[in-house]
Backbone as numpy.savetxt, mean C-alpha at the origin, in Angstrom:
# Nx Ny Nz CAx CAy CAz Cx Cy Cz
1.52 -1.04 14.62 1.69 -0.42 13.33 1.29 -1.40 12.22
0.80 -0.83 11.13 0.30 -1.62 10.01 0.83 -1.01 8.71
1.39 -1.86 7.86 1.78 -1.43 6.52 0.51 -1.40 5.68
0.24 -0.25 5.06 -0.97 -0.09 4.26 -0.58 -0.03 2.79
-1.24 -0.86 1.99 -0.95 -0.98 0.57 -1.52 0.21 -0.21
-1.00 0.43 -1.40 -1.41 1.56 -2.24 -2.89 1.52 -2.56
-3.45 0.33 -2.79 -4.87 0.26 -3.15 -5.76 0.83 -2.05
-5.39 0.63 -0.82 -6.16 1.17 0.31 -6.01 2.68 0.39
-4.78 3.17 0.23 -4.54 4.61 0.30 -5.23 5.34 -0.86
-5.29 4.71 -2.00 -5.98 5.32 -3.14 -7.47 5.47 -2.83
-8.03 4.50 -2.14 -9.44 4.61 -1.74 -9.65 5.77 -0.76
-8.67 6.04 0.07 -8.76 7.21 0.96 -8.77 8.48 0.11
-7.88 8.55 -0.86 -7.83 9.71 -1.76 -9.12 9.86 -2.56
-9.77 8.76 -2.85 -11.03 8.79 -3.60 -12.22 9.09 -2.68
-11.92 9.32 -1.40 -12.96 9.66 -0.41 -13.93 8.50 -0.16
-13.39 7.28 -0.13 -14.20 6.11 0.20 -14.47 6.14 1.70
-15.72 6.39 2.12 -16.01 6.57 3.54 -15.75 5.32 4.38
-16.01 4.14 3.84 -15.78 2.91 4.60 -14.30 2.69 4.88
-13.47 2.96 3.89 -12.02 2.79 4.06 -11.48 3.83 5.03
-11.88 5.08 4.85 -11.43 6.14 5.76 -11.83 5.83 7.19
-13.05 5.38 7.39 -13.55 5.04 8.73 -12.77 3.87 9.32
-12.51 2.86 8.52 -11.75 1.69 8.98 -10.35 2.10 9.43
-9.68 2.91 8.63 -8.34 3.35 8.99 -8.36 4.19 10.26
-9.31 5.07 10.37 -9.41 5.96 11.53 -9.78 5.18 12.80
-10.79 4.31 12.70 -11.35 3.68 13.89 -10.76 2.32 14.24
-10.37 1.55 13.23 -9.86 0.20 13.50 -8.34 0.11 13.50
-7.70 0.89 12.66 -6.24 0.88 12.59 -5.67 2.01 13.43
-6.19 3.20 13.27 -5.67 4.38 13.97 -4.67 5.10 13.10
-4.86 6.39 12.90 -4.02 7.18 11.99 -2.54 7.08 12.34
-2.22 6.99 13.62 -0.81 6.95 14.02 -0.18 5.58 13.86
-0.98 4.59 13.50 -0.47 3.23 13.30 -0.24 2.90 11.84
-0.51 3.82 10.94 -0.36 3.59 9.51 1.07 3.90 9.09
1.70 2.93 8.44 3.02 3.15 7.83 2.94 2.69 6.38
3.76 3.32 5.55 3.76 3.02 4.12 5.15 2.61 3.69
5.21 1.74 2.70 6.48 1.41 2.05 6.84 2.55 1.11
8.12 2.77 0.93 8.56 3.80 0.00 8.01 3.53 -1.41
7.87 2.28 -1.77 7.34 1.95 -3.10 5.86 2.33 -3.21
5.14 2.27 -2.10 3.73 2.67 -2.09 3.58 4.15 -2.42
4.47 4.96 -1.86 4.46 6.40 -2.16 4.61 6.60 -3.67
5.58 5.92 -4.26 5.82 6.05 -5.70 4.64 5.56 -6.53
4.03 4.45 -6.11 2.88 3.92 -6.85 1.72 4.92 -6.85
1.49 5.56 -5.72 0.39 6.52 -5.63 0.72 7.78 -6.43
1.94 8.26 -6.30 2.34 9.46 -7.04 2.29 9.22 -8.54
2.53 8.01 -8.96 2.49 7.69 -10.39 1.09 7.90 -10.97
0.07 7.88 -10.13 -1.29 8.09 -10.59 -1.67 9.56 -10.76
-0.76 10.47 -10.45 -1.05 11.90 -10.59 -1.33 12.23 -12.05
-2.24 13.17 -12.23 -2.62 13.55 -13.60 -1.97 14.84 -14.07
-1.43 15.62 -13.13 -0.74 16.85 -13.47 0.11 17.30 -12.27
0.85 18.38 -12.45 1.77 18.84 -11.41 1.04 19.23 -10.12
-0.08 19.91 -10.24 -0.85 20.32 -9.06 -1.38 19.10 -8.31
-1.87 18.13 -9.05 -2.38 16.90 -8.44 -1.26 16.15 -7.72
-0.08 16.10 -8.34 1.07 15.46 -7.71 1.43 16.16 -6.40
1.40 17.48 -6.38 1.68 18.22 -5.16 0.65 17.93 -4.08
-0.62 17.83 -4.45 -1.68 17.50 -3.48 -1.47 16.11 -2.90
-1.17 15.16 -3.76 -0.93 13.79 -3.32 0.27 13.74 -2.38
1.34 14.42 -2.75 2.55 14.43 -1.94 2.29 15.04 -0.56
1.54 16.14 -0.52 1.18 16.75 0.78 0.37 15.78 1.63
-0.58 15.10 1.02 -1.40 14.12 1.73 -0.53 13.00 2.31
0.39 12.49 1.53 1.21 11.35 1.95 2.24 11.71 3.03
2.60 12.99 3.14 3.61 13.41 4.12 3.18 13.18 5.56
1.89 12.96 5.79 1.43 12.75 7.16 1.74 11.35 7.68
2.22 10.47 6.81 2.46 9.08 7.19 3.95 8.77 7.31
4.25 7.81 8.15 5.62 7.31 8.28 5.91 6.45 7.05
7.06 6.67 6.45 7.47 5.90 5.27 8.64 5.01 5.66
8.47 3.71 5.47 9.53 2.76 5.77 10.45 2.65 4.56
11.73 2.85 4.76 12.66 2.86 3.62 12.92 1.46 3.06
13.35 1.44 1.82 13.82 0.22 1.20 15.32 0.17 1.46
15.71 -0.64 2.42 17.12 -0.74 2.78 17.69 -2.08 2.31
18.90 -2.38 2.74 19.60 -3.58 2.32 18.80 -4.84 2.66
18.28 -4.91 3.88 17.53 -6.10 4.30 16.23 -6.27 3.50
15.51 -5.16 3.30 14.29 -5.22 2.50 14.63 -5.67 1.08
15.70 -5.15 0.53 16.12 -5.54 -0.83 16.44 -7.03 -0.92
17.08 -7.57 0.11 17.39 -9.00 0.11 16.13 -9.85 0.18
15.19 -9.45 1.03 13.92 -10.19 1.12 13.19 -10.10 -0.22
13.17 -8.90 -0.80 12.54 -8.69 -2.11 13.13 -9.64 -3.14
14.45 -9.69 -3.23 15.13 -10.54 -4.20 14.77 -12.00 -3.99
14.72 -12.42 -2.75 14.36 -13.80 -2.44 12.92 -14.11 -2.85
12.01 -13.19 -2.59 10.61 -13.39 -2.98 10.46 -13.46 -4.49
11.18 -12.62 -5.21 11.11 -12.65 -6.67 11.60 -14.00 -7.18
12.73 -14.47 -6.65 13.27 -15.76 -7.09 12.29 -16.90 -6.84
11.59 -16.83 -5.71 10.66 -17.91 -5.36 9.36 -17.85 -6.14
8.86 -16.65 -6.46 7.50 -16.54 -6.95 7.32 -15.90 -8.33
8.39 -15.45 -8.97 8.22 -14.77 -10.26 7.60 -15.69 -11.31
7.97 -16.93 -11.31 7.43 -17.85 -12.30 6.10 -18.47 -11.88
6.00 -18.82 -10.62 4.79 -19.52 -10.16 3.60 -18.59 -9.91
3.87 -17.33 -9.56 2.78 -16.42 -9.19 2.79 -15.11 -9.96
3.67 -14.97 -10.96 3.74 -13.75 -11.77 3.75 -12.51 -10.87
4.72 -12.45 -9.96 4.77 -11.40 -8.96 4.97 -10.02 -9.57
4.31 -9.06 -8.98 4.43 -7.65 -9.35 5.54 -7.04 -8.51
6.38 -6.23 -9.12 7.52 -5.65 -8.40 7.06 -4.81 -7.22
6.09 -3.93 -7.42 5.61 -3.08 -6.33 5.06 -3.89 -5.18
4.20 -4.85 -5.48 3.62 -5.68 -4.42 4.69 -6.48 -3.68
5.68 -6.95 -4.43 6.74 -7.73 -3.80 7.58 -6.86 -2.87
7.85 -5.61 -3.25 8.55 -4.70 -2.35 7.73 -4.40 -1.10
6.43 -4.22 -1.26 5.57 -3.97 -0.10 5.60 -5.18 0.84
5.49 -6.38 0.28 5.55 -7.59 1.09 6.89 -7.71 1.80
7.97 -7.44 1.08 9.30 -7.51 1.69 9.43 -6.51 2.84
8.86 -5.33 2.67 8.89 -4.30 3.71 8.15 -4.79 4.95
6.94 -5.31 4.75 6.15 -5.81 5.88 6.86 -6.96 6.59
7.44 -7.86 5.81 8.16 -8.99 6.40 9.37 -8.52 7.21
10.15 -7.62 6.63 11.35 -7.13 7.31 11.02 -6.46 8.64
10.02 -5.60 8.63 9.65 -4.87 9.85 8.69 -5.67 10.74
8.35 -6.89 10.31 7.46 -7.79 11.06 6.15 -7.10 11.41
5.54 -6.50 10.38 4.29 -5.79 10.55 3.22 -6.42 9.66
1.96 -6.36 10.09 0.88 -6.86 9.23 0.65 -5.92 8.05
0.04 -6.45 7.00 -0.24 -5.70 5.79 -1.74 -5.58 5.59
-2.18 -4.36 5.34 -3.58 -4.10 5.00 -3.65 -3.84 3.50
-4.36 -4.71 2.79 -4.51 -4.60 1.35 -5.90 -5.04 0.96
-6.34 -4.62 -0.20 -7.59 -5.14 -0.76 -7.30 -6.18 -1.85
-6.02 -6.45 -2.06 -5.59 -7.40 -3.09 -4.95 -8.64 -2.45
-5.76 -9.41 -1.72 -5.24 -10.61 -1.05 -4.51 -11.54 -2.00
-5.05 -11.68 -3.21 -4.46 -12.64 -4.15 -3.01 -12.31 -4.51
-2.64 -11.04 -4.40 -1.26 -10.65 -4.71 -0.28 -11.08 -3.63
-0.80 -11.40 -2.44 0.07 -11.64 -1.29 -0.13 -12.97 -0.58
-1.24 -13.65 -0.81 -1.60 -14.81 0.00 -0.61 -15.96 -0.08
0.18 -16.03 -1.10 1.14 -17.12 -1.28 2.46 -16.89 -0.54
2.63 -15.76 0.11 3.90 -15.42 0.75 3.89 -15.88 2.21
4.68 -16.89 2.53 4.70 -17.40 3.90 5.24 -16.36 4.89
4.62 -16.33 6.06 5.07 -15.42 7.11 4.49 -14.03 7.01
3.83 -13.71 5.91 3.24 -12.39 5.73 1.85 -12.38 6.35
1.66 -11.52 7.34 0.37 -11.44 8.02 -0.51 -10.43 7.30
-1.63 -10.92 6.76 -2.58 -10.07 6.06 -3.76 -9.78 6.99
-4.16 -8.53 7.03 -5.30 -8.13 7.86 -6.59 -8.42 7.09
-7.45 -9.19 7.69 -8.75 -9.52 7.07 -9.73 -8.39 7.34
-10.53 -8.07 6.33 -11.51 -7.00 6.44 -12.56 -7.21 5.36
-13.53 -6.32 5.33 -14.59 -6.39 4.31 -14.62 -5.12 3.47
-13.52 -4.45 3.35 -13.45 -3.21 2.58 -13.61 -3.49 1.09
-14.28 -2.59 0.43 -14.48 -2.69 -1.02 -14.13 -1.34 -1.66
-13.56 -1.38 -2.86 -13.30 -0.11 -3.56 -14.60 0.55 -3.99
-14.57 1.86 -4.13 -15.72 2.58 -4.66 -16.02 2.09 -6.06
-17.27 2.07 -6.42 -17.66 1.66 -7.77 -17.17 2.68 -8.79
-16.79 2.20 -9.92 -16.42 3.09 -11.01 -14.93 3.32 -11.16
-14.15 2.98 -10.12 -12.71 3.18 -10.23 -12.37 4.59 -10.64
-11.44 4.71 -11.52 -11.12 6.02 -12.09 -10.13 6.81 -11.26
-10.00 8.06 -11.63 -9.01 8.95 -11.05 -9.42 9.44 -9.69
-8.43 9.80 -8.89 -8.72 10.36 -7.58 -8.30 11.82 -7.50
-7.80 12.39 -8.58 -7.30 13.77 -8.52 -8.42 14.77 -8.24
-9.59 14.59 -8.77 -10.66 15.55 -8.57 -11.24 15.49 -7.16
-10.95 14.42 -6.45 -11.51 14.25 -5.12 -10.63 14.82 -4.02
-9.45 15.27 -4.38 -8.55 15.83 -3.37 -8.92 17.25 -2.97
-9.43 18.01 -3.88 -9.67 19.41 -3.64 -10.89 19.75 -2.86
């Protein structure tokens, strides 16, 4: 099993063929798990109620790892260690804490957000986001 970061899942929603292929062929659909915070981060990008419903339906196919007491403790420890030295992001820190607690590797396209965290296994790849960034709501339909 692999914890997949929001940036990777957003690329799937944007119909990035390289990312979709990598997840399907190298990771395997049944090996993808998401942090509860990842669900919220992706849903936050919805542009309207219909888009939010589409995103929610898409995300329901994945196992969601809860933020429990142990994950919260790891999160708190990571914030204390890295908030000043690495300007840690709350969402990324929760994702890292989730991966650490469940002892699972993390697939992200934002290595710099995580590389300073000892014990966190990051999956190396050559995935790139689609050019142009932008919204993914129009690509769901």
